[in-house]
C-alpha positions, 0 to 999 in steps of 0.5 A: 500499499502507498504506491500510486500508478501512473494511471492514478496521476492521470485520473487525478489530473483529469478530475482536477481539470474537470472541477476547475472547468465546472467552476468557470462554466458555472459562473458563465452560466449563472451570468447568462441566466442573470446571476452573479458570476463571482457568487456562483463560481465560489459556490461551485468551487467551495460547496457543491462543485459540478452539481452547481451546473444542473442546479443553475438550470433548475433555477429560473432565468432572471433575464426577461424573454426579450433579453433585457434585465429584470 
């Protein structure tokens, strides 16, 4: 016990990249839906990770249908 294979390092790197990407995507998706980029990026980073993406899709869009802010 205690040895990590090269595959383990690759998997760890891929998971890390996916988590960082989900932080950015959550922030951008929140921004497009009328919410704060910074707040949702922090929520994704510190609290719920990639689960922030489906949560944002479940929350109502704060922009009006014509594209103006509410």
